Backbone bond lengths (Angstrom), bond angles and torsions (degrees), N, CA, C in turn:
res aa  C-N    CA-C-N  psi(-1)  N-CA   C-N-CA  omega(-1)  CA-C   N-CA-C  phi
1 M - - - 1.452 - - 1.530 109.49 -
2 N 1.328 116.22 143.71 1.464 122.63 169.77 1.519 108.33 -104.76
3 I 1.311 115.59 142.38 1.458 121.81 177.58 1.524 107.00 -118.99
4 V 1.336 115.87 124.82 1.457 121.99 -176.59 1.525 108.47 -111.85
5 L 1.336 115.72 123.45 1.458 120.32 178.31 1.520 109.38 -99.29
6 I 1.331 114.51 128.86 1.451 121.63 178.63 1.525 109.37 -123.48
7 G 1.316 115.87 160.36 1.454 121.59 178.80 1.505 109.50 154.78
8 Y 1.307 115.64 169.10 1.452 121.24 -177.84 1.527 109.88 -68.14
9 M 1.338 116.67 156.09 1.462 119.28 176.66 1.522 108.88 -56.60
10 G 1.319 114.86 138.83 1.455 120.49 -178.58 1.511 114.37 88.61
11 S 1.341 117.64 -0.23 1.470 119.74 -179.06 1.527 112.34 -79.01
12 G 1.314 117.64 -10.34 1.470 120.49 177.20 1.514 114.44 101.52
13 K 1.303 117.72 16.73 1.471 120.73 -176.01 1.525 112.62 -56.35
14 S 1.307 117.31 -46.21 1.469 119.95 -177.88 1.528 111.56 -67.30
15 L 1.316 117.02 -47.09 1.464 120.47 179.49 1.526 111.87 -61.66
16 V 1.318 115.83 -46.04 1.467 120.11 -178.48 1.530 110.36 -67.00
17 S 1.329 116.90 -39.20 1.467 120.13 179.38 1.516 111.53 -59.36
18 K 1.323 116.61 -43.98 1.469 121.02 179.50 1.528 110.89 -63.79
19 A 1.328 116.72 -45.05 1.466 120.40 179.45 1.528 110.86 -64.28
20 L 1.313 116.25 -42.20 1.458 121.54 179.92 1.526 111.19 -64.85
21 A 1.313 117.01 -42.83 1.470 121.23 179.03 1.529 110.58 -61.44
22 T 1.317 116.39 -41.53 1.464 120.41 178.91 1.525 110.68 -64.44
23 K 1.323 117.12 -48.33 1.464 121.24 -177.61 1.529 112.64 -64.94
24 M 1.338 116.13 -37.36 1.469 120.00 -176.90 1.536 112.57 -93.76
25 K 1.333 115.80 -0.77 1.467 121.53 -178.21 1.528 111.03 55.77
26 L 1.325 115.32 48.27 1.449 122.75 177.75 1.529 109.20 -117.41
27 N 1.300 116.63 166.06 1.457 121.85 175.10 1.524 109.20 -74.31
28 Y 1.316 115.55 162.52 1.457 121.66 178.92 1.522 109.70 -133.03
29 L 1.332 116.09 134.00 1.461 122.17 174.10 1.522 109.21 -136.86
30 D 1.321 115.39 140.74 1.448 121.95 174.24 1.521 107.09 -109.46
31 L 1.322 118.11 124.18 1.458 121.82 -176.74 1.528 111.92 -58.77
32 D 1.322 117.79 -42.45 1.464 119.98 179.63 1.536 111.05 -62.62
33 D 1.328 117.35 -42.54 1.464 120.65 177.27 1.527 110.62 -61.47
34 Y 1.317 115.62 -42.06 1.466 121.91 179.68 1.532 110.62 -60.80
35 I 1.323 116.18 -43.74 1.471 121.26 178.56 1.531 110.09 -63.95
36 E 1.323 116.60 -43.89 1.462 119.84 -179.98 1.529 111.48 -60.03
37 I 1.318 117.14 -39.23 1.468 120.99 177.51 1.522 110.29 -66.04
38 Q 1.331 116.44 -44.42 1.470 120.64 179.92 1.530 111.44 -62.17
39 E 1.309 116.46 -42.10 1.461 121.93 -175.43 1.533 113.48 -88.75
40 K 1.332 115.26 -15.26 1.471 120.63 -175.09 1.537 111.08 57.65
41 K 1.332 115.00 36.92 1.469 123.02 178.16 1.517 108.61 -148.14
42 T 1.322 115.65 156.95 1.465 119.16 173.09 1.524 109.37 -74.23
43 I 1.309 116.01 160.48 1.467 120.69 176.74 1.531 109.15 -57.39
44 R 1.304 116.75 -43.60 1.474 120.86 179.43 1.528 110.60 -57.74
45 N 1.344 117.43 -44.77 1.460 120.85 -179.84 1.524 111.87 -68.26
46 I 1.325 117.03 -34.06 1.466 120.07 176.08 1.529 109.53 -62.59
47 F 1.339 116.27 -46.72 1.473 120.83 176.99 1.521 110.72 -59.91
48 D 1.330 116.40 -46.91 1.467 120.69 -177.26 1.526 111.98 -65.05
49 D 1.331 116.91 -41.58 1.470 121.42 -174.64 1.524 113.64 -81.90
50 H 1.343 116.60 -34.19 1.466 119.41 -170.24 1.527 114.43 -125.43
51 G 1.327 117.74 -16.97 1.460 121.34 179.81 1.519 113.33 90.29
52 E 1.331 113.95 170.61 1.468 120.02 -174.96 1.526 112.46 -68.98
53 I 1.316 118.70 -37.26 1.473 119.94 -177.72 1.529 110.29 -61.39
54 Y 1.318 117.25 -45.41 1.462 121.15 177.11 1.528 109.66 -58.58
55 F 1.341 115.46 -47.28 1.460 119.81 -179.45 1.529 111.55 -58.56
56 R 1.341 117.20 -45.31 1.461 120.35 -177.67 1.532 111.60 -63.83
57 K 1.332 117.61 -36.55 1.465 120.62 176.62 1.524 110.54 -65.39
58 K 1.312 116.70 -44.57 1.468 121.55 178.83 1.525 110.10 -63.86
59 E 1.310 116.16 -40.72 1.460 122.29 179.47 1.525 110.60 -59.14
60 S 1.317 116.61 -45.90 1.456 121.68 -179.76 1.526 111.55 -63.84
61 L 1.315 116.56 -44.29 1.471 120.33 178.14 1.526 111.71 -62.43
62 C 1.306 116.71 -43.06 1.462 120.79 -179.88 1.525 111.56 -67.61
63 L 1.332 117.49 -38.73 1.459 120.47 176.95 1.527 110.40 -59.70
64 K 1.324 117.11 -48.78 1.471 120.78 179.14 1.517 110.95 -59.25
65 E 1.310 116.16 -43.47 1.471 120.74 179.06 1.527 111.13 -60.94
66 M 1.320 116.48 -44.07 1.466 120.50 179.96 1.525 111.29 -63.60
67 L 1.328 116.70 -45.36 1.464 120.24 -178.55 1.529 111.74 -66.47
68 D 1.332 117.38 -31.98 1.461 121.62 178.60 1.522 113.00 -78.79
69 T 1.313 116.51 -28.42 1.465 121.03 -171.23 1.519 113.58 -96.17
70 Y 1.322 116.82 -41.47 1.466 120.62 -171.08 1.518 111.70 -101.40
71 K 1.324 114.84 141.76 1.466 122.29 176.45 1.531 108.06 -124.83
72 N 1.323 116.05 157.27 1.463 121.40 179.44 1.524 111.31 51.32
73 T 1.319 114.17 52.47 1.454 120.87 -173.95 1.530 110.45 -133.72
74 I 1.316 114.13 140.94 1.463 121.21 170.95 1.527 105.69 -91.92
75 I 1.319 116.82 125.16 1.462 121.53 -177.52 1.527 108.99 -118.93
76 S 1.317 115.23 122.33 1.461 122.09 177.69 1.522 108.33 -97.56
77 L 1.325 116.34 123.05 1.460 121.41 -178.95 1.519 111.43 -95.44
78 G 1.331 115.67 163.77 1.453 120.50 170.32 1.523 109.34 -72.81
79 G 1.306 117.29 159.70 1.463 121.23 -176.59 1.516 114.41 -59.11
80 G 1.328 117.66 -33.85 1.460 120.79 -178.82 1.513 114.65 -92.23
81 T 1.310 117.63 -10.59 1.469 121.12 -173.28 1.529 114.23 -49.64
82 P 1.333 119.98 -48.48 1.469 118.95 -176.46 1.522 113.95 -67.14
83 C 1.320 117.40 -14.46 1.461 122.24 -171.39 1.525 114.02 -94.60
84 F 1.312 117.70 -3.30 1.466 120.73 -173.16 1.526 111.20 -128.87
85 A 1.329 114.73 152.16 1.474 124.13 167.08 1.520 114.44 55.89
86 G 1.325 117.16 27.80 1.463 119.19 179.49 1.514 113.90 68.98
87 N 1.327 117.77 19.29 1.464 120.93 -176.89 1.525 112.99 -62.61
88 L 1.330 116.67 -37.39 1.463 119.02 179.49 1.526 110.55 -64.24
89 K 1.310 116.57 -40.05 1.460 121.14 177.43 1.535 110.44 -64.85
90 T 1.314 116.68 -40.14 1.462 121.16 176.55 1.520 110.41 -57.76
91 I 1.316 116.77 -45.02 1.466 121.78 179.58 1.525 110.25 -65.65
92 A 1.317 116.60 -47.87 1.473 121.37 -176.65 1.525 112.40 -64.49
93 N 1.328 117.45 -31.92 1.467 120.59 -177.22 1.522 113.83 -85.34
94 K 1.314 117.98 -5.70 1.458 121.27 179.18 1.525 110.23 -82.57
95 E 1.315 116.40 131.05 1.464 119.73 175.30 1.519 109.60 -68.15
96 N 1.304 115.14 148.48 1.465 122.16 176.29 1.527 113.48 58.02
97 V 1.328 116.58 36.26 1.461 121.65 173.50 1.528 107.66 -125.22
98 K 1.306 116.42 128.12 1.459 122.33 175.28 1.518 108.56 -115.00
99 S 1.323 116.29 135.31 1.460 120.98 178.67 1.524 109.65 -108.03
100 I 1.315 114.93 141.65 1.456 121.49 -178.49 1.528 109.03 -131.81
101 Y 1.311 114.98 124.87 1.471 122.13 179.05 1.521 108.95 -92.07
102 L 1.326 116.56 119.76 1.456 121.59 173.45 1.522 107.02 -90.40
103 Q 1.320 115.29 100.66 1.464 121.57 -175.32 1.523 109.52 -90.42
104 T 1.315 114.83 123.79 1.461 121.78 -178.09 1.524 108.12 -127.50
105 S 1.326 116.06 138.90 1.466 120.57 -176.66 1.527 111.42 -67.11
106 L 1.323 114.88 158.27 1.457 122.43 178.59 1.524 111.19 -57.69
107 D 1.326 117.40 -45.48 1.464 120.48 -179.00 1.520 111.58 -63.46
108 E 1.315 116.40 -42.43 1.462 120.57 -179.80 1.532 110.95 -66.27
109 L 1.323 117.08 -42.76 1.467 120.47 178.35 1.525 110.85 -61.99
110 T 1.325 116.62 -43.24 1.460 120.70 179.75 1.525 110.48 -60.57
111 K 1.314 115.88 -44.15 1.466 120.71 -179.96 1.538 110.61 -63.09
112 R 1.324 116.82 -46.98 1.469 120.51 -178.18 1.522 112.25 -66.91
113 L 1.323 117.27 -40.53 1.460 121.11 -170.97 1.524 114.76 -82.00
114 F 1.320 117.72 -28.48 1.462 118.36 -173.78 1.526 111.39 -60.25
115 A 1.310 116.96 -43.03 1.470 120.78 -177.78 1.530 112.49 -66.10
116 E 1.316 117.19 -26.92 1.471 119.43 -176.39 1.524 113.16 -113.46
117 R 1.311 117.03 19.85 1.464 120.63 -174.75 1.524 113.37 -60.74
118 N 1.333 117.97 -30.35 1.463 120.12 -178.51 1.528 112.52 -69.62
119 K 1.321 117.75 -16.57 1.467 121.92 178.33 1.522 112.13 -90.05
120 R 1.329 116.83 -5.12 1.460 121.15 -174.46 1.529 109.58 -120.25
121 P 1.339 116.84 111.89 1.471 120.46 -173.42 1.523 114.84 -55.62
122 L 1.312 118.15 -36.32 1.462 119.60 -175.90 1.525 113.72 -70.65
123 I 1.333 117.16 -21.84 1.463 119.18 -177.30 1.525 113.07 -121.87
124 S 1.311 118.10 8.46 1.465 120.80 -176.94 1.537 112.82 -64.56
125 H 1.310 116.75 -20.97 1.468 121.63 -179.57 1.532 113.38 -82.47
126 V 1.310 118.24 -10.94 1.463 122.44 -173.69 1.529 110.26 -77.76
127 A 1.337 116.22 130.21 1.464 121.14 -172.98 1.526 114.30 -97.64
128 T 1.338 118.32 -30.56 1.470 120.25 -174.38 1.528 110.69 -130.22
129 P 1.334 116.83 157.78 1.465 119.19 176.00 1.535 112.71 -57.87
130 S 1.330 116.52 -36.03 1.461 120.42 179.52 1.534 111.25 -64.06
131 E 1.337 117.24 -43.96 1.466 121.03 176.99 1.529 110.65 -62.65
132 L 1.329 115.57 -41.56 1.466 119.65 179.38 1.525 110.91 -63.15
133 K 1.325 116.22 -42.44 1.458 120.16 179.54 1.530 110.75 -60.60
134 D 1.314 117.37 -42.58 1.466 120.77 177.54 1.525 111.38 -64.14
135 F 1.321 117.15 -41.65 1.463 122.25 178.77 1.530 110.81 -62.23
136 V 1.324 116.15 -48.38 1.474 121.20 -179.34 1.524 110.00 -64.95
137 R 1.334 117.32 -42.41 1.471 121.38 179.33 1.529 110.77 -56.23
138 K 1.324 117.14 -46.09 1.464 121.98 178.94 1.535 110.60 -61.54
139 H 1.328 116.57 -47.27 1.468 120.47 179.86 1.526 112.04 -63.33
140 L 1.320 116.55 -43.43 1.470 119.19 179.35 1.522 110.71 -61.04
141 F 1.321 116.33 -40.10 1.458 120.05 177.77 1.527 110.18 -60.68
142 E 1.328 116.85 -46.29 1.471 121.59 -178.92 1.531 112.31 -68.47
143 R 1.310 116.24 -37.08 1.465 120.31 -172.01 1.520 114.40 -92.52
144 S 1.315 118.38 -16.61 1.464 120.07 -175.88 1.528 112.04 -60.17
145 F 1.316 117.45 -31.69 1.469 121.06 176.27 1.530 110.50 -55.00
146 Y 1.309 116.48 -43.59 1.469 121.76 -179.09 1.527 111.21 -76.22
147 Y 1.319 115.87 -49.04 1.465 119.97 -178.13 1.524 112.06 -56.74
148 N 1.320 116.45 -40.72 1.461 120.10 -175.95 1.527 113.95 -73.28
149 Q 1.319 117.97 -2.14 1.455 121.05 174.91 1.530 112.52 -88.43
150 A 1.315 116.80 -0.35 1.466 120.79 178.20 1.527 109.92 -61.20
151 D 1.311 115.83 156.64 1.466 120.83 178.50 1.525 112.08 -63.82
152 Y 1.322 116.31 -36.22 1.468 121.69 -179.34 1.517 109.21 -137.46
153 K 1.337 115.32 157.30 1.463 121.97 178.07 1.520 108.58 -131.66
154 V 1.339 115.82 135.37 1.460 121.87 176.94 1.527 107.85 -127.87
155 V 1.309 116.96 125.93 1.454 122.10 174.80 1.530 107.16 -79.64
156 T 1.338 116.81 126.98 1.464 120.16 -172.23 1.523 114.93 -100.88
157 D 1.312 118.41 -12.34 1.467 120.56 -177.24 1.526 110.90 -56.54
158 H 1.341 115.94 135.69 1.466 124.25 175.57 1.528 112.58 62.16
159 K 1.341 116.56 26.39 1.468 121.31 176.26 1.520 107.93 -129.59
160 N 1.332 115.40 146.31 1.460 118.41 174.48 1.533 109.38 -94.41
161 E 1.327 115.90 174.87 1.464 119.85 -174.82 1.526 113.17 -62.08
162 D 1.335 117.63 -30.70 1.467 119.58 178.45 1.534 110.96 -69.48
163 Q 1.326 116.82 -42.90 1.464 120.54 178.36 1.534 110.94 -62.97
164 I 1.325 115.67 -42.44 1.468 119.96 -179.42 1.524 110.34 -66.72
165 S 1.320 117.15 -43.52 1.469 119.66 -179.65 1.530 110.87 -65.03
166 E 1.310 118.03 -37.18 1.477 120.43 176.39 1.527 110.95 -63.69
167 E 1.324 116.62 -39.34 1.466 120.42 177.50 1.529 110.83 -63.84
168 I 1.322 116.37 -41.20 1.460 120.84 178.14 1.530 110.44 -63.32
169 I 1.302 116.40 -44.73 1.478 120.07 179.37 1.518 110.48 -59.45
170 S 1.333 117.17 -37.68 1.482 119.50 179.42 1.521 111.68 -64.64
171 F 1.341 118.43 -30.96 1.461 121.39 175.86 1.529 111.28 -67.84
172 L 1.312 114.78 -39.05 1.464 120.27 -170.12 1.528 113.46 -83.09
173 L 1.320 117.46 -18.20 1.476 119.94 -178.94 1.508 112.42 -85.45
């Protein structure tokens, strides 16, 4: 089985995926890392050089490749991945794939993301926590339709990656 973690940027997908892979003795892949290896560029440089549309097309191709190639793997997606190019349908139509939405509150996301905004192309332009909160609120509203179609949902606020991964394991057993 493959387990795909979805959620907004800053929800802990990468951290939880690593903890979950260790606990379940499964492989771990991060879609953004996979894309960077394929492109030989950082996500930021891909956005800067080619734009978001190019990135989203590459993201979709890499997701399909990962789901077709790897088994018994925890896959961490980018925050927008489920919302573009039919990616959510691709995930849902794959046999032996379970999707898990890491749901994080607006306040928690704002707190986590503000300090690292310069590392994230979509929010690098945001100057204040208030602006970031408005930006995230808009995205969460747009993306919640997709996120909430996951097979399972875990609220991540006030939990560390071990607690979240244990909760996920309890769903899957």
